[in-house]
C-alpha positions in Angstrom: 156.5 124.1 76.3 156.5 121.7 79.1 159.4 119.2 79.3 159.6 116.3 81.8 163.1 115.0 82.4 164.0 111.8 84.3 167.4 110.4 85.0 169.7 108.6 87.4 172.4 109.9 89.7 175.8 108.3 89.4 177.3 106.7 92.4 179.7 109.6 92.7 176.9 112.1 92.7 175.0 110.1 95.4 178.1 109.8 97.5 178.6 113.6 97.2 175.1 114.4 98.2 175.2 112.0 101.2 178.4 113.7 102.3 177.0 117.2 101.7 173.2 117.2 101.3 171.8 119.8 98.9 168.5 120.8 97.4 169.2 120.2 93.7 166.0 122.1 92.6 167.9 125.3 93.1 170.6 124.4 90.5 167.9 123.1 88.2 165.9 126.3 88.5 169.0 128.4 87.7 169.6 126.2 84.6 166.0 126.5 83.4 166.2 130.3 83.9 169.4 130.5 81.9 167.6 129.1 78.8 164.6 131.4 79.3 162.4 128.9 81.1 161.3 128.1 84.7 161.3 125.1 86.9 157.8 123.9 87.7 158.6 120.8 89.9 161.5 118.7 90.9 161.2 115.3 92.7 163.4 112.5 94.0 161.8 109.3 92.8 161.9 105.6 93.5 162.1 103.0 90.8 163.8 103.1 87.4 164.8 106.8 87.7 166.2 108.7 90.7 164.7 112.1 89.8 162.0 113.8 87.8 162.0 117.4 86.8 159.2 119.4 85.1 160.3 122.6 83.3 158.5 125.2 81.2 161.1 126.0 78.5 160.5 128.1 75.3 161.5 125.4 72.7 163.2 122.1 72.0 166.6 123.7 71.3 166.6 125.4 74.7 165.4 122.2 76.4 168.2 120.2 74.7 170.8 122.7 75.7 169.7 122.6 79.4 169.6 118.8 79.4 173.0 118.5 77.7 174.5 121.0 80.1 173.2 119.1 83.1 174.5 115.8 81.7 177.9 117.2 80.9 178.9 117.4 84.5 178.9 113.6 84.8 176.7 113.4 87.9 173.6 112.0 86.0 173.0 109.3 83.5 170.2 107.5 81.6 168.3 110.8 80.9 164.9 110.7 79.3 163.1 113.9 78.3 159.5 113.9 77.2 157.4 116.8 75.8 154.1 117.3 77.5 151.1 119.2 76.3 148.0 120.5 78.0 144.7 118.7 77.5 143.4 121.8 75.8 146.2 121.6 73.2 145.7 117.8 72.9 142.0 118.4 72.1 143.1 120.6 69.2 145.4 117.8 68.0 142.6 115.3 68.2 140.4 117.6 66.2 143.1 118.1 63.5 143.8 114.4 63.4 140.1 113.7 62.8 140.2 115.9 59.7 143.4 114.2 58.5 142.4 110.6 59.2 139.6 110.7 56.6 142.1 111.3 53.8 145.0 109.2 55.0 145.6 105.7 53.8 147.3 103.3 56.2 150.2 101.2 55.0 149.0 98.2 52.9 145.5 99.7 52.5 146.1 100.3 48.8 
């Protein structure tokens, strides 16, 4: 499963990285591998979030463990993780939804 995580660095983390620059993707790749996954991409971003990480991780529990472990160090905050699916998988979801929609009654529809 593909998980996209965004977050912010704390002031202390930024000060530490300015004092001693590092490539955080190495630590994130090690974390992903520890839960049976792999790092696909890691970016420094501008705007609401400071970083964006894309990982392929086996399931939600493993992804949650990785994100919680990363957050427990105190260097990041405001974490948001999103599950992403391929367009091929989405097509299957749309097909399944079409079958279900015909028999589903919306709220207030009687």
